N, C-alpha and C positions, 0 to 999 in steps of 0.2 A: 252138503251146508249144511252149521251147525246155527241156530236162534238166535244167540251173538249176534252172526255174520252178516244177519237182517235186520239189525235193528237201525243201520242206517239210511236202508233200501226201503222203511214202511212209510212215511209218511209223504204222503202225496195232496200236493195242491189245488185246491177247487175258482178253476179262477172266472168272473165272469164278467163280460161285454159290462160298460158303465160309459156314458157318453156326460157325464159329470165328474169325472174324475181326469186330469191330466194320464194320455199315454191311453184311459180308456179300459188300463184292467185291475181292475180290485181283485187281496185274497177274499172270499166269502167268511170259507172256513179251512179247515186243515184236520183232512179225515182220509185214512189209507181207506184205500180204491179197495171194491168187491174181492181184486183177482187177487192184490199187497194181502186182503186176512186172510184170501181161501188158503193161502200158503204158507204165509206164516206158522197160519194153524193146523196145519200137516208141518212139518216143520218144527214145531212146540212138541207137536202127540209125536210124530217119528223120533227125537230125542228121550221123549220122560218113557214111552217106553223101550227105547239101547237102556235107559240106566237103571229101569225096574228086572229088563229078563239078565240085565249083568251082574245084578244085586241076588240074581236065583229068583226071580218072582216067578212062579209056573204062569200058562194063562186063564186057567182057570181064577190064579189070584189076584190075576192081572183084569180079568171080564168085573171082581167081586169090586177095583177097590175101585172100577169105571163107575157100579151100579152105584155102591154107595157118595163116592167125586154128584152125580148125574140127580142121585135123594138128596145131597146136603145142597145145591145147584135147587130145585124146582121148593123146595121147605124152605129156603132162601127170598124166593119170591112171591114168598103168599104176602099179603098184606099183615100191614103188622112186624113181622117177623125181621131180623138183622144181624148175621150170623158171622160175618165179617171183619 
């Protein structure tokens, strides 16, 4: 299954019971559930990995790219920096 196919499945609504609203249900937030996030992350990662392999990246190059990506995220999380 490709990442694009999951797009419609990724939003899960969190409902709370409320005695103040007619019907008793209120949409409190719209957040993907942990299971959907894990599924999406794995699907996107597999798709990205396959794309890199199809383009000729070696295992070592993919590991280097992953390390660089983690370095960028770590740097971006430091206070006062934002490279996005």
